[in-house]
All heavy atoms as an XYZ file, in Angstrom:
854
protein
N     106.226     76.163     88.408
C     106.265     75.644     89.757
C     104.852     75.245     90.177
O     103.920     76.023     90.024
C     106.804     76.678     90.730
C     108.233     77.084     90.498
S     108.869     78.086     91.830
C     109.458     76.811     92.905
N     104.726     74.069     90.724
C     103.415     73.525     91.006
C     102.674     74.232     92.120
O     101.449     74.208     92.152
C     103.531     72.032     91.323
O     104.331     71.850     92.470
N     103.372     74.892     93.050
C     102.685     75.537     94.158
C     102.614     77.062     94.012
O     102.161     77.751     94.909
C     103.349     75.174     95.474
C     104.809     75.627     95.555
O     105.420     75.851     94.501
O     105.313     75.742     96.687
N     103.032     77.590     92.881
C     103.047     79.036     92.661
C     101.668     79.507     92.230
O     101.138     79.084     91.202
C     104.087     79.385     91.603
S     104.058     81.130     91.119
N     101.083     80.410     92.994
C      99.740     80.908     92.697
C      99.679     81.624     91.353
O      98.717     81.486     90.610
C      99.197     81.791     93.836
C      97.705     82.090     93.612
C     100.010     83.069     94.002
C      97.000     82.671     94.805
N     100.722     82.379     91.002
C     100.694     83.086     89.727
C     100.874     82.133     88.550
O     100.319     82.367     87.478
C     101.713     84.205     89.691
C     101.343     85.426     90.512
C     102.228     86.464     90.675
C     100.101     85.533     91.110
C     101.894     87.606     91.413
C      99.744     86.653     91.854
C     100.653     87.686     92.003
N     101.638     81.064     88.726
C     101.714     80.035     87.672
C     100.334     79.427     87.448
O      99.948     79.170     86.313
C     102.720     78.946     88.055
S     104.451     79.435     87.900
N      99.607     79.214     88.549
C      98.275     78.639     88.433
C      97.299     79.614     87.762
O      96.425     79.198     87.004
C      97.762     78.223     89.812
C      98.503     77.019     90.366
C      98.026     76.650     91.751
C      98.795     75.448     92.269
N      98.393     75.082     93.620
N      97.455     80.904     88.016
C      96.632     81.892     87.339
C      96.984     81.947     85.854
O      96.101     81.955     85.002
C      96.783     83.284     88.000
C      96.113     83.276     89.380
C      96.210     84.390     87.116
C      96.367     84.505     90.220
N      98.280     81.940     85.548
C      98.719     82.006     84.146
C      98.230     80.794     83.346
O      97.905     80.924     82.167
C     100.240     82.083     84.073
N      98.163     79.630     84.017
C      97.697     78.417     83.308
C      96.196     78.206     83.441
O      95.673     77.177     83.042
C      98.466     77.195     83.840
O      98.125     76.962     85.179
N      95.512     79.166     84.069
C      94.049     79.167     84.230
C      93.540     78.056     85.161
O      92.390     77.670     85.089
C      93.347     79.138     82.877
C      93.677     80.369     82.055
C      92.778     80.502     80.865
C      93.060     81.808     80.177
N      93.759     81.705     78.959
N      94.411     77.548     86.025
C      93.981     76.609     87.059
C      93.232     77.353     88.154
O      92.410     76.767     88.853
C      95.176     75.899     87.668
C      95.897     74.973     86.715
C      97.141     74.390     87.350
O      97.146     74.040     88.511
N      98.211     74.288     86.583
N      93.547     78.633     88.321
C      92.857     79.512     89.273
C      92.265     80.651     88.465
O      92.971     81.284     87.668
C      93.833     80.062     90.325
C      94.371     78.938     91.209
C      93.142     81.137     91.176
C      95.398     79.386     92.232
N      90.970     80.937     88.641
C      90.344     82.025     87.876
C      90.861     83.398     88.315
O      91.259     83.590     89.462
C      88.858     81.866     88.165
C      88.775     81.099     89.428
C      90.017     80.261     89.515
N      90.845     84.326     87.393
C      91.211     85.708     87.684
C      90.381     86.610     86.796
O      89.734     86.155     85.848
C      92.706     85.930     87.409
O      92.962     85.818     86.017
N      90.400     87.908     87.123
C      89.730     88.890     86.291
C      90.720     89.327     85.229
O      91.371     90.365     85.329
C      89.239     90.057     87.138
C      88.108     89.665     88.080
C      87.714     90.794     89.018
C      87.040     91.899     88.248
N      86.601     92.992     89.148
N      90.852     88.491     84.205
C      91.833     88.666     83.143
C      91.523     89.899     82.291
O      90.383     90.156     81.953
C      91.837     87.417     82.256
C      92.976     87.254     81.279
C      94.284     87.010     82.000
C      92.681     86.083     80.341
N      92.566     90.652     81.981
C      92.422     91.840     81.152
C      93.121     91.650     79.812
O      92.628     92.088     78.784
C      93.034     93.070     81.855
C      92.286     93.336     83.136
C      93.008     94.299     80.961
C      92.990     94.326     84.010
N      94.281     91.006     79.835
C      95.098     90.876     78.638
C      95.853     89.541     78.715
O      96.259     89.127     79.797
C      96.087     92.040     78.584
C      97.119     92.087     77.476
C      97.383     93.534     77.114
C      98.411     91.419     77.874
N      96.030     88.930     77.554
C      96.825     87.719     77.480
C      97.462     87.643     76.105
O      96.827     87.943     75.106
C      95.969     86.472     77.716
C      96.733     85.184     77.622
C      95.903     83.940     77.936
O      94.655     84.048     77.944
O      96.509     82.893     78.178
N      98.745     87.269     76.082
C      99.400     86.939     74.831
C     100.307     85.734     75.079
O     100.211     85.106     76.142
C     100.142     88.150     74.226
C     101.291     88.637     75.081
O     101.981     87.858     75.752
N     101.518     89.941     75.060
N     101.168     85.409     74.174
C     101.975     84.205     74.331
C     102.986     84.311     75.467
O     103.462     83.304     75.986
C     102.677     83.810     73.039
C     103.769     84.773     72.604
C     104.447     84.335     71.348
O     105.285     83.418     71.403
O     104.148     84.923     70.276
N     103.307     85.548     75.901
C     104.334     85.755     76.918
C     103.806     86.097     78.315
O     104.421     85.725     79.311
C     105.269     86.881     76.497
C     105.942     86.650     75.184
N     106.974     85.768     75.014
C     105.702     87.185     73.953
C     107.368     85.767     73.765
N     106.603     86.615     73.092
N     102.715     86.843     78.374
C     102.239     87.402     79.652
C     100.732     87.303     79.800
O     100.006     87.134     78.808
C     102.667     88.880     79.820
C     104.168     89.041     79.743
C     101.978     89.782     78.833
N     100.291     87.457     81.034
C      98.863     87.690     81.327
C      98.788     88.889     82.263
O      99.724     89.181     83.021
C      98.142     86.471     81.945
C      98.100     85.318     80.994
C      98.790     86.055     83.245
N      97.674     89.602     82.206
C      97.429     90.733     83.077
C      96.037     90.574     83.670
O      95.090     90.199     82.960
C      97.518     92.044     82.310
N      95.927     90.820     84.973
C      94.664     90.635     85.663
C      94.569     91.603     86.817
O      95.571     92.130     87.299
C      94.523     89.182     86.152
C      95.678     88.708     87.005
C      95.650     88.818     88.388
C      96.809     88.152     86.415
C      96.710     88.386     89.157
C      97.876     87.717     87.169
C      97.836     87.841     88.556
N      93.325     91.852     87.262
C      93.093     92.758     88.390
C      93.649     92.167     89.683
O      93.468     90.981     89.965
C      91.592     93.024     88.561
C      91.001     93.861     87.473
N      91.098     95.219     87.454
C      90.307     93.511     86.355
C      90.496     95.699     86.383
N      90.018     94.674     85.693
N      94.316     93.010     90.456
C      94.845     92.601     91.760
C      93.680     92.345     92.698
O      92.702     93.105     92.696
C      95.754     93.717     92.319
C      96.582     93.289     93.504
O      95.981     92.884     94.537
O      97.811     93.352     93.421
N      93.773     91.292     93.511
C      92.658     90.969     94.439
C      92.654     91.884     95.656
O      91.674     91.909     96.393
C      92.671     89.498     94.880
C      93.955     89.151     95.636
C      92.474     88.568     93.703
C      93.903     87.817     96.354
N      93.714     92.631     95.875
C      93.785     93.586     96.980
C      94.263     94.948     96.439
O      95.386     95.366     96.712
C      94.744     93.059     98.054
O      94.784     93.922     99.150
N      93.413     95.629     95.679
C      93.859     96.838     94.974
C      94.250     97.974     95.928
O      93.608     98.200     96.931
C      92.650     97.218     94.125
C      91.488     96.567     94.770
C      92.002     95.326     95.449
N      95.318     98.668     95.540
C      95.801     99.813     96.286
C      95.443    101.128     95.587
O      95.840    102.195     96.060
C      97.325     99.713     96.448
C      97.781     98.424     97.097
C      97.241     98.254     98.507
O      97.392     99.134     99.350
N      96.572     97.140     98.767
N      94.731    101.030     94.483
C      94.285    102.192     93.710
C      93.039    101.761     92.925
O      92.774    100.553     92.809
C      95.385    102.650     92.757
N      92.260    102.705     92.411
C      91.068    102.327     91.635
C      91.388    101.366     90.488
O      90.590    100.472     90.183
C      90.534    103.660     91.117
C      90.976    104.658     92.152
C      92.336    104.165     92.584
N      92.525    101.562     89.838
C      93.011    100.602     88.853
C      94.288     99.996     89.427
O      95.224    100.723     89.763
C      93.332    101.285     87.499
C      93.991    100.293     86.555
C      92.064    101.868     86.875
N      94.281     98.695     89.606
C      95.472     97.994     90.100
C      95.510     96.624     89.434
O      94.729     95.751     89.730
C      95.435     97.836     91.634
C      96.725     97.331     92.196
N      96.976     97.407     93.535
C      97.811     96.749     91.630
C      98.181     96.894     93.781
N      98.700     96.469     92.609
N      96.404     96.518     88.481
C      96.528     95.324     87.646
C      97.914     94.739     87.828
O      98.887     95.467     88.025
C      96.289     95.712     86.163
C      96.579     94.549     85.224
C      94.863     96.211     85.968
N      98.012     93.424     87.745
C      99.296     92.743     87.770
C      99.574     92.176     86.394
O      98.697     91.552     85.786
C      99.297     91.611     88.790
C      99.041     91.999     90.229
C      99.038     90.763     91.129
C     100.056     92.996     90.721
N     100.766     92.390     85.901
C     101.249     91.803     84.657
C     102.302     90.769     85.042
O     103.267     91.106     85.725
C     101.868     92.854     83.719
C     102.419     92.195     82.462
C     100.857     93.948     83.370
N     102.081     89.509     84.632
C     103.010     88.442     85.006
C     103.453     87.682     83.769
O     102.688     87.543     82.805
C     102.391     87.464     86.019
C     101.232     86.692     85.420
C     101.981     88.187     87.300
C     100.737     85.528     86.264
N     104.680     87.178     83.776
C     105.080     86.287     82.689
C     104.393     84.948     82.826
O     104.115     84.489     83.947
C     106.601     86.152     82.869
C     106.843     86.449     84.299
C     105.762     87.387     84.737
N     104.118     84.297     81.713
C     103.524     82.965     81.766
C     104.517     81.935     82.296
O     104.113     81.003     82.988
C     103.008     82.541     80.380
C     101.729     83.242     79.992
C     101.169     82.667     78.719
C      99.785     83.188     78.447
N      99.220     82.607     77.219
N     105.802     82.122     81.986
C     106.803     81.199     82.526
C     107.231     81.713     83.899
O     107.222     82.907     84.175
C     107.982     81.038     81.593
C     108.935     82.205     81.516
C     110.119     81.869     80.603
C     111.160     82.970     80.668
N     112.325     82.652     79.859
N     107.588     80.792     84.762
C     107.958     81.160     86.119
C     109.339     81.826     86.140
O     110.325     81.265     85.706
C     107.976     79.922     87.034
C     108.218     80.297     88.463
N     107.199     80.743     89.281
C     109.357     80.319     89.206
C     107.712     81.002     90.461
N     109.024     80.771     90.446
N     109.346     83.044     86.646
C     110.577     83.793     86.943
C     110.363     84.294     88.363
O     109.399     85.021     88.622
C     110.784     84.978     85.973
C     112.025     85.775     86.349
C     110.832     84.507     84.531
N     111.198     83.890     89.302
C     110.938     84.169     90.714
C     111.017     85.643     91.064
O     110.130     86.190     91.720
C     111.886     83.345     91.590
N     112.105     86.309     90.683
C     112.297     87.717     91.067
C     112.866     88.500     89.894
O     113.318     87.923     88.897
C     113.276     87.852     92.254
O     114.608     87.618     91.794
C     112.931     86.929     93.404
N     112.916     89.798     90.047
C     113.530     90.643     89.023
C     115.001     90.269     88.829
O     115.526     90.336     87.731
C     113.395     92.113     89.419
C     113.876     93.152     88.415
C     113.189     92.978     87.065
C     113.637     94.545     88.949
N     115.658     89.828     89.891
C     117.053     89.383     89.780
C     117.213     88.191     88.852
O     118.292     87.962     88.324
C     117.625     89.010     91.152
C     117.800     90.200     92.054
O     117.936     91.334     91.591
N     117.816     89.967     93.342
N     116.147     87.419     88.674
C     116.191     86.220     87.849
C     115.783     86.480     86.397
O     115.824     85.564     85.579
C     115.282     85.133     88.444
C     115.677     84.794     89.862
O     116.861     84.477     90.071
O     114.811     84.862     90.742
N     115.369     87.682     86.075
C     114.927     88.005     84.725
C     116.131     88.296     83.844
O     116.835     89.292     84.018
C     113.993     89.230     84.739
C     113.455     89.688     83.397
C     112.600     88.614     82.739
C     112.667     90.972     83.578
N     116.373     87.407     82.895
C     117.502     87.588     81.968
C     117.024     87.696     80.525
O     117.829     87.925     79.636
C     118.480     86.430     82.096
O     117.828     85.199     81.809
N     115.735     87.578     80.305
C     115.154     87.577     78.968
C     114.647     88.986     78.641
O     113.602     89.413     79.124
C     114.009     86.547     78.930
C     113.347     86.407     77.580
O     113.511     87.299     76.731
O     112.646     85.395     77.385
N     115.409     89.701     77.804
C     115.038     91.088     77.478
C     113.743     91.144     76.668
O     112.996     92.110     76.761
C     116.163     91.800     76.749
O     116.483     91.121     75.542
N     113.456     90.110     75.912
C     112.197     90.078     75.160
C     111.020     90.003     76.146
O     110.036     90.732     76.012
C     112.160     88.910     74.160
C     113.187     89.160     73.073
C     110.765     88.703     73.591
C     113.400     88.017     72.102
N     111.134     89.153     77.150
C     110.069     89.052     78.148
C     109.914     90.359     78.906
O     108.786     90.807     79.164
C     110.358     87.886     79.114
C     109.318     87.658     80.187
C     107.941     87.403     79.586
C     109.739     86.492     81.066
N     111.009     90.989     79.259
C     110.945     92.299     79.954
C     110.182     93.295     79.098
O     109.308     94.028     79.580
C     112.341     92.796     80.273
N     110.491     93.326     77.802
C     109.788     94.226     76.895
C     108.319     93.909     76.770
O     107.482     94.811     76.704
N     108.004     92.611     76.742
C     106.596     92.201     76.655
C     105.814     92.649     77.901
O     104.650     93.017     77.803
C     106.490     90.692     76.479
C     106.926     90.205     75.113
C     106.003     90.668     73.986
O     104.800     90.845     74.212
O     106.511     90.839     72.863
N     106.459     92.595     79.047
C     105.790     93.058     80.267
C     105.507     94.546     80.216
O     104.407     94.991     80.578
C     106.613     92.684     81.499
C     106.659     91.177     81.747
S     107.615     90.726     83.211
C     106.463     91.250     84.511
N     106.453     95.321     79.729
C     106.260     96.782     79.603
C     105.181     97.094     78.574
O     104.297     97.927     78.799
C     107.588     97.483     79.232
C     108.637     97.296     80.335
C     107.361     98.955     78.911
C     108.261     97.884     81.664
N     105.236     96.425     77.424
C     104.193     96.645     76.394
C     102.817     96.285     76.937
O     101.835     96.977     76.662
C     104.509     95.832     75.142
C     105.647     96.386     74.338
C     105.872     95.749     72.969
C     105.403     94.381     72.742
N     105.826     93.771     71.466
N     102.716     95.214     77.712
C     101.438     94.825     78.294
C     100.961     95.900     79.275
O      99.762     96.236     79.307
C     101.557     93.471     78.996
N     101.866     96.461     80.069
C     101.487     97.536     81.003
C     100.942     98.736     80.252
O      99.935     99.329     80.644
C     102.695     97.923     81.873
N     101.587     99.097     79.160
C     101.113    100.200     78.341
C      99.722     99.925     77.782
O      98.850    100.802     77.795
C     102.080    100.456     77.172
C     103.432    100.952     77.567
C     104.421    100.936     76.415
O     104.357    100.078     75.530
N     105.350    101.886     76.421
N      99.493     98.722     77.313
C      98.203     98.351     76.731
C      97.107     98.334     77.796
O      96.003     98.817     77.566
C      98.282     96.989     76.037
C      97.031     96.636     75.258
C      96.758     97.611     74.130
O      97.644     97.887     73.310
N      95.544     98.152     74.054
N      97.438     97.801     78.974
C      96.476     97.785     80.083
C      96.098     99.217     80.444
O      94.912     99.532     80.628
C      97.075     97.046     81.305
C      96.316     97.357     82.585
C      97.102     95.541     81.045
N      97.078    100.090     80.568
C      96.803    101.489     80.908
C      95.874    102.133     79.863
O      94.926    102.825     80.213
C      98.098    102.274     81.035
N      96.152    101.861     78.605
C      95.301    102.404     77.533
C      93.895    101.815     77.603
O      92.904    102.549     77.556
C      95.929    102.122     76.173
C      95.179    102.726     75.022
C      95.903    102.495     73.702
C      95.096    103.128     72.582
N      95.719    102.924     71.293
N      93.814    100.496     77.732
C      92.509     99.830     77.761
C      91.659    100.263     78.943
O      90.429    100.313     78.855
C      92.682     98.308     77.798
C      93.220     97.731     76.500
O      93.318     98.464     75.500
O      93.601     96.545     76.508
N      92.296    100.586     80.060
C      91.557    100.969     81.277
C      91.452    102.483     81.447
O      90.961    102.968     82.467
C      92.180    100.308     82.501
C      92.135     98.785     82.488
C      92.782     98.199     83.741
C      90.706     98.270     82.346
N      91.922    103.224     80.450
C      91.709    104.673     80.431
C      92.575    105.489     81.359
O      92.198    106.595     81.721
N      93.737    104.976     81.724
C      94.617    105.747     82.602
C      95.913    106.156     81.910
O      96.789    106.762     82.524
C      94.948    104.989     83.919
C      95.634    103.666     83.629
C      93.680    104.803     84.753
C      96.160    102.938     84.870
N      96.017    105.871     80.637
C      97.249    106.171     79.902
C      97.486    107.688     79.790
O      98.636    108.142     79.849
C      97.262    105.516     78.525
C      96.108    105.951     77.633
O      94.974    106.110     78.140
O      96.337    106.106     76.409
N      96.438    108.462     79.663
C      96.599    109.916     79.532
C      96.719    110.637     80.873
O      97.475    111.586     80.999
C      95.433    110.505     78.731
C      95.241    109.899     77.353
C      96.273    110.386     76.375
C      95.928    109.973     74.978
N      96.825    109.033     74.387
N      95.975    110.167     81.865
C      96.004    110.837     83.182
C      97.227    110.450     83.986
O      97.692    111.214     84.821
C      94.726    110.509     83.989
O      94.624    109.075     84.112
C      93.497    111.056     83.305
N      97.736    109.254     83.777
C      98.969    108.821     84.449
C      98.764    107.559     85.268
O      97.667    107.254     85.717
N      99.862    106.848     85.416
C      99.846    105.603     86.179
C     101.246    105.310     86.672
O     102.216    105.902     86.227
C      99.299    104.440     85.332
C     100.046    104.169     84.046
C     100.992    103.138     83.981
C      99.801    104.914     82.893
C     101.666    102.862     82.799
C     100.475    104.645     81.722
C     101.394    103.616     81.670
O     102.064    103.351     80.493
N     101.319    104.396     87.605
C     102.590    103.986     88.191
C     102.799    102.514     87.907
O     101.856    101.732     87.964
C     102.575    104.227     89.700
C     103.865    103.813     90.395
C     103.854    104.168     91.854
N     103.819    105.627     91.980
C     103.445    106.275     93.078
N     103.067    105.622     94.143
N     103.452    107.593     93.098
N     104.023    102.154     87.628
C     104.402    100.748     87.492
C     105.439    100.457     88.572
O     106.326    101.279     88.840
C     104.959    100.412     86.103
O     106.123    101.210     85.860
C     103.939    100.633     85.020
N     105.304     99.285     89.179
C     106.213     98.894     90.262
C     106.518     97.404     90.155
O     105.614     96.598     89.934
C     105.571     99.165     91.653
C     106.465     98.675     92.777
C     105.237    100.623     91.829
N     107.785     97.071     90.342
C     108.202     95.672     90.511
C     108.951     95.607     91.841
O     109.970     96.269     92.023
C     109.150     95.231     89.394
C     108.505     94.867     88.124
S     109.759     94.134     87.030
C     108.859     94.074     85.525
N     108.446     94.812     92.749
C     109.113     94.611     94.030
C     110.048     93.418     93.900
O     109.706     92.444     93.215
C     108.078     94.351     95.129
C     107.123     95.504     95.315
O     107.507     96.655     95.197
N     105.877     95.201     95.586
N     111.199     93.492     94.560
C     112.170     92.409     94.462
C     112.638     91.968     95.843
O     113.231     92.780     96.576
C     113.351     92.837     93.604
S     114.533     91.493     93.298
N     112.334     90.749     96.175
C     112.729     90.106     97.430
C     112.076     90.763     98.646
O     111.325     91.728     98.523
C     114.242     90.039     97.564
C     114.827     88.989     96.637
O     114.239     87.944     96.417
N     116.010     89.263     96.065
N     112.346     90.218     99.805
C     111.618     90.566    101.024
C     111.713     92.057    101.382
O     110.688     92.700    101.583
C     112.130     89.742    102.200
C     111.383     90.021    103.485
C     111.877     89.161    104.647
O     112.750     88.324    104.496
N     111.318     89.397    105.802
N     112.885     92.612    101.402
C     113.012     94.017    101.798
C     112.494     94.969    100.725
O     112.209     96.122    101.007
C     114.460     94.340    102.169
C     114.861     93.708    103.487
C     116.221     94.142    103.988
O     116.781     95.151    103.481
O     116.732     93.474    104.894
N     112.324     94.473     99.525
C     111.708     95.262     98.449
C     110.197     95.159     98.433
O     109.535     95.783     97.618
N     109.643     94.333     99.332
C     108.195     94.218     99.440
C     107.576     93.092     98.642
O     106.359     93.016     98.538
N     108.400     92.206     98.051
C     107.842     91.110     97.264
C     107.256     90.054     98.189
O     107.914     89.581     99.114
C     108.927     90.487     96.375
C     108.376     89.453     95.411
C     109.434     88.955     94.416
O     110.618     89.276     94.513
N     108.979     88.162     93.471
N     106.018     89.671     97.949
C     105.351     88.647     98.760
C     105.035     87.391     97.979
O     104.898     86.327     98.553
C     104.058     89.186     99.405
O     103.196     89.664     98.395
C     104.359     90.302    100.396
N     104.900     87.501     96.664
C     104.689     86.340     95.795
C     105.931     86.235     94.929
O     106.272     87.175     94.203
C     103.423     86.485     94.919
C     103.285     85.305     93.967
C     102.182     86.611     95.792
N     106.590     85.094     95.000
C     107.859     84.906     94.282
C     107.635     84.357     92.874
O     108.059     83.271     92.526
C     108.842     84.106     95.124
C     109.416     84.987     96.217
C     108.694     85.215     97.382
C     110.594     85.670     96.019
C     109.165     86.087     98.351
C     111.087     86.540     96.972
C     110.377     86.745     98.132
O     110.860     87.614     99.096
N     106.938     85.171     92.108
C     106.756     85.032     90.661
C     106.743     86.480     90.183
O     105.911     87.277     90.644
C     105.431     84.333     90.348
C     105.189     84.103     88.890
N     105.030     82.830     88.375
C     105.063     84.937     87.843
C     104.813     82.896     87.060
N     104.825     84.196     86.720
N     107.691     86.824     89.349
C     107.829     88.203     88.888
C     106.474     88.783     88.487
O     105.695     88.137     87.799
C     108.778     88.232     87.679
C     109.106     89.588     87.097
C     109.881     90.434     88.107
C     109.901     89.427     85.815
N     106.213     89.999     88.957
C     104.976     90.677     88.575
C     105.183     92.185     88.576
O     105.923     92.728     89.375
C     103.786     90.271     89.456
C     104.017     90.413     90.928
N     104.813     89.547     91.648
C     103.509     91.288     91.820
C     104.803     89.890     92.926
N     104.024     90.941     93.050
N     104.517     92.811     87.633
C     104.568     94.258     87.460
C     103.214     94.829     87.839
O     102.192     94.465     87.241
C     104.893     94.575     85.987
C     104.865     96.022     85.544
C     105.934     96.825     86.267
C     105.066     96.111     84.040
N     103.204     95.697     88.840
C     101.971     96.368     89.248
C     101.747     97.565     88.331
O     102.673     98.314     88.041
C     102.106     96.914     90.680
C     102.280     95.871     91.728
N     101.227     95.414     92.499
C     103.370     95.204     92.145
C     101.683     94.509     93.353
N     102.988     94.363     93.152
N     100.517     97.737     87.882
C     100.105     98.907     87.108
C      98.972     99.544     87.899
O      97.924     98.927     88.094
C      99.601     98.515     85.692
C      99.180     99.764     84.915
C     100.663     97.733     84.937
N      99.220    100.764     88.402
C      98.249    101.410     89.301
C      97.924    102.812     88.819
O      98.819    103.544     88.381
C      98.808    101.469     90.719
C      99.051    100.111     91.319
S      99.911    100.199     92.920
C     101.567    100.523     92.366
N      96.672    103.186     88.935
C      96.249    104.537     88.568
C      94.786    104.724     88.862
O      94.186    103.994     89.634
N      94.213    105.738     88.231
C      92.806    106.034     88.452
C      92.564    107.114     89.501
O      91.426    107.506     89.756
N      93.637    107.606     90.104
C      93.575    108.711     91.063
C      95.004    109.249     91.219
O      95.955    108.609     90.783
C      93.012    108.309     92.409
C      93.915    107.337     93.189
C      93.449    107.195     94.633
N      94.044    106.057     95.291
C      95.285    106.022     95.796
N      96.070    107.071     95.677
N      95.736    104.937     96.397
N      95.108    110.412     91.868
C      96.447    110.937     92.174
C      97.106    110.012     93.191
O      96.547    109.755     94.258
C      96.348    112.359     92.761
C      97.677    112.972     93.090
C      98.545    113.231     91.861
O      98.081    113.860     90.913
N      99.751    112.765     91.881
N      98.250    109.467     92.838
C      98.950    108.544     93.720
C      99.875    109.308     94.647
O     100.587    110.216     94.224
C      99.706    107.500     92.903
C      98.832    106.628     92.009
C      99.713    105.748     91.110
C      97.891    105.768     92.817
N      99.903    108.933     95.914
C     100.771    109.572     96.892
C     102.170    109.005     96.874
O     102.511    108.185     96.023
N     102.961    109.397     97.831
C     104.314    108.867     97.948
C     105.171    109.259     96.757
O     105.807    108.421     96.155
N     105.171    110.559     96.438
C     105.890    111.036     95.261
C     107.311    110.506     95.237
O     108.079    110.700     96.165
C     105.878    112.563     95.241
C     106.303    113.120     93.902
O     106.436    112.389     92.942
N     106.487    114.427     93.856
N     107.648    109.806     94.178
C     108.989    109.248     94.021
C     109.823    110.163     93.168
O     109.311    110.873     92.327
C     108.894    107.856     93.397
C     108.106    106.878     94.216
S     108.020    105.298     93.368
C     107.672    104.240     94.766
N     111.115    110.145     93.388
C     112.011    110.986     92.601
C     111.826    110.706     91.115
O     111.685    109.568     90.708
C     113.463    110.734     93.015
N     111.860    111.727     90.333
C     111.751    111.533     88.906
C     110.679    112.343     88.339
O     110.309    112.529     87.298
């Protein structure tokens, strides 16, 4: 999509603090971090929401990228949170699928599990 900010980041039309890139995804530091480590993992191809994700290979690539980011940034052993927001009431503000990887401190808002 020509007006999608994450498509522009994935195609390097907009610079980012890139951490990881492969043929399927890119990962970069969030510009408004909610934790000491806050990275976004996005697919290179445009997928608007989690409801639109039908490619299990891409889903797996996003999870593998999150694991690698956590390891590379030293939060894999201490712990981290991954979040995908879906649509307005789920808190999604950019309509390009993205996986938040957050850690580097004890995270509040204990979720069930």
